[in-house]
ChimeraX commands (.cxc) that place a marker at each C-alpha (Angstrom):
marker #1 position 26.86,-7.59,15.63 radius 0.5
marker #1 position 23.86,-9.53,13.85 radius 0.5
marker #1 position 21.35,-7.73,16.21 radius 0.5
marker #1 position 22.60,-3.95,14.92 radius 0.5
marker #1 position 22.41,-5.21,11.38 radius 0.5
marker #1 position 18.39,-6.05,13.03 radius 0.5
marker #1 position 18.11,-2.82,14.74 radius 0.5
marker #1 position 19.48,-0.69,11.88 radius 0.5
marker #1 position 16.88,-2.57,9.35 radius 0.5
marker #1 position 14.25,-2.04,11.79 radius 0.5
marker #1 position 14.84,1.56,12.06 radius 0.5
marker #1 position 15.25,2.11,8.49 radius 0.5
marker #1 position 11.89,0.42,8.11 radius 0.5
marker #1 position 10.59,2.85,10.59 radius 0.5
marker #1 position 12.01,6.31,9.24 radius 0.5
marker #1 position 11.36,5.10,5.83 radius 0.5
marker #1 position 7.53,5.28,6.39 radius 0.5
marker #1 position 6.15,2.45,4.66 radius 0.5
marker #1 position 2.64,1.82,3.97 radius 0.5
marker #1 position 1.57,-1.81,5.05 radius 0.5
marker #1 position 0.37,-4.51,3.17 radius 0.5
marker #1 position -3.29,-3.90,4.28 radius 0.5
marker #1 position -3.13,-0.06,4.19 radius 0.5
marker #1 position -1.88,-0.45,0.39 radius 0.5
marker #1 position -4.71,-2.94,-0.69 radius 0.5
marker #1 position -7.33,-0.48,0.86 radius 0.5
marker #1 position -6.27,2.36,-0.56 radius 0.5
marker #1 position -6.56,0.44,-3.92 radius 0.5
marker #1 position -10.06,-0.67,-3.64 radius 0.5
marker #1 position -10.76,2.74,-2.69 radius 0.5
marker #1 position -9.18,3.66,-6.19 radius 0.5
marker #1 position -10.80,1.19,-7.98 radius 0.5
marker #1 position -14.14,2.43,-6.40 radius 0.5
marker #1 position -13.32,5.63,-7.74 radius 0.5
marker #1 position -12.39,4.27,-10.90 radius 0.5
marker #1 position -16.16,2.57,-11.54 radius 0.5
marker #1 position -17.62,5.98,-10.14 radius 0.5
marker #1 position -15.67,8.06,-12.85 radius 0.5
marker #1 position -16.65,5.82,-15.87 radius 0.5
marker #1 position -20.42,5.60,-14.31 radius 0.5
marker #1 position -20.61,9.73,-15.06 radius 0.5
marker #1 position -18.87,9.73,-18.55 radius 0.5
marker #1 position -15.04,10.32,-17.46 radius 0.5
marker #1 position -13.32,7.44,-18.93 radius 0.5
marker #1 position -9.53,8.95,-18.51 radius 0.5
marker #1 position -10.05,9.86,-15.16 radius 0.5
marker #1 position -11.37,6.28,-14.36 radius 0.5
marker #1 position -8.11,4.91,-16.52 radius 0.5
marker #1 position -5.86,6.99,-14.00 radius 0.5
marker #1 position -7.76,5.58,-10.93 radius 0.5
marker #1 position -7.62,1.77,-11.88 radius 0.5
marker #1 position -3.50,2.60,-12.71 radius 0.5
marker #1 position -3.24,4.62,-9.33 radius 0.5
marker #1 position -4.99,0.99,-7.84 radius 0.5
marker #1 position -2.86,-1.40,-9.89 radius 0.5
marker #1 position 0.26,0.64,-8.56 radius 0.5
marker #1 position -0.79,0.31,-4.86 radius 0.5
marker #1 position -1.37,-3.67,-5.43 radius 0.5
marker #1 position 2.15,-4.01,-6.56 radius 0.5
marker #1 position 3.14,-1.92,-4.03 radius 0.5
marker #1 position 1.75,-3.86,-1.65 radius 0.5
marker #1 position 3.75,-7.00,-2.57 radius 0.5
marker #1 position 6.65,-5.47,-1.60 radius 0.5
marker #1 position 8.88,-7.00,0.83 radius 0.5
marker #1 position 9.41,-3.35,3.07 radius 0.5
marker #1 position 5.17,-3.93,2.78 radius 0.5
marker #1 position 4.83,-7.26,4.01 radius 0.5
marker #1 position 7.50,-6.72,6.96 radius 0.5
marker #1 position 5.64,-3.59,8.09 radius 0.5
marker #1 position 2.33,-5.55,8.43 radius 0.5
marker #1 position 4.25,-8.54,10.21 radius 0.5
marker #1 position 6.03,-6.34,12.37 radius 0.5
marker #1 position 4.00,-3.82,13.26 radius 0.5
marker #1 position -0.15,-5.05,12.32 radius 0.5
marker #1 position -2.73,-4.31,14.89 radius 0.5
marker #1 position -6.02,-5.75,15.04 radius 0.5
marker #1 position -8.34,-3.18,13.75 radius 0.5
marker #1 position -11.63,-4.67,15.72 radius 0.5
marker link #1:1,2 radius 0.2
marker link #1:2,3 radius 0.2
marker link #1:3,4 radius 0.2
marker link #1:4,5 radius 0.2
marker link #1:5,6 radius 0.2
marker link #1:6,7 radius 0.2
marker link #1:7,8 radius 0.2
marker link #1:8,9 radius 0.2
marker link #1:9,10 radius 0.2
marker link #1:10,11 radius 0.2
marker link #1:11,12 radius 0.2
marker link #1:12,13 radius 0.2
marker link #1:13,14 radius 0.2
marker link #1:14,15 radius 0.2
marker link #1:15,16 radius 0.2
marker link #1:16,17 radius 0.2
marker link #1:17,18 radius 0.2
marker link #1:18,19 radius 0.2
marker link #1:19,20 radius 0.2
marker link #1:20,21 radius 0.2
marker link #1:21,22 radius 0.2
marker link #1:22,23 radius 0.2
marker link #1:23,24 radius 0.2
marker link #1:24,25 radius 0.2
marker link #1:25,26 radius 0.2
marker link #1:26,27 radius 0.2
marker link #1:27,28 radius 0.2
marker link #1:28,29 radius 0.2
marker link #1:29,30 radius 0.2
marker link #1:30,31 radius 0.2
marker link #1:31,32 radius 0.2
marker link #1:32,33 radius 0.2
marker link #1:33,34 radius 0.2
marker link #1:34,35 radius 0.2
marker link #1:35,36 radius 0.2
marker link #1:36,37 radius 0.2
marker link #1:37,38 radius 0.2
marker link #1:38,39 radius 0.2
marker link #1:39,40 radius 0.2
marker link #1:40,41 radius 0.2
marker link #1:41,42 radius 0.2
marker link #1:42,43 radius 0.2
marker link #1:43,44 radius 0.2
marker link #1:44,45 radius 0.2
marker link #1:45,46 radius 0.2
marker link #1:46,47 radius 0.2
marker link #1:47,48 radius 0.2
marker link #1:48,49 radius 0.2
marker link #1:49,50 radius 0.2
marker link #1:50,51 radius 0.2
marker link #1:51,52 radius 0.2
marker link #1:52,53 radius 0.2
marker link #1:53,54 radius 0.2
marker link #1:54,55 radius 0.2
marker link #1:55,56 radius 0.2
marker link #1:56,57 radius 0.2
marker link #1:57,58 radius 0.2
marker link #1:58,59 radius 0.2
marker link #1:59,60 radius 0.2
marker link #1:60,61 radius 0.2
marker link #1:61,62 radius 0.2
marker link #1:62,63 radius 0.2
marker link #1:63,64 radius 0.2
marker link #1:64,65 radius 0.2
marker link #1:65,66 radius 0.2
marker link #1:66,67 radius 0.2
marker link #1:67,68 radius 0.2
marker link #1:68,69 radius 0.2
marker link #1:69,70 radius 0.2
marker link #1:70,71 radius 0.2
marker link #1:71,72 radius 0.2
marker link #1:72,73 radius 0.2
marker link #1:73,74 radius 0.2
marker link #1:74,75 radius 0.2
marker link #1:75,76 radius 0.2
marker link #1:76,77 radius 0.2
marker link #1:77,78 radius 0.2
view
C-alpha cells in the first residue's frame, strides 16, 4: 500500500506541472533585472510589479513541491 501512495504522489507532482526550485529562482532573477531596467527608464509602477513578481517566485521556490521536483527530477545543465 505505501508503494501505491508514493506512485500516486509522484504522478500528482508530474501532472500538476509545478516548476522546480531552480527554475523559479531563475525567473525571479530575470524579474529583478527587469525591475531595475524599468526603474532606470522612469517607469516605477512597472518596476514595482516586476519586483513583486520576483518576490512571489522566490516565495514559491521555497514550497515543498518545488523542492521535491528539484530533488527528484533535477538534470545537470552543463
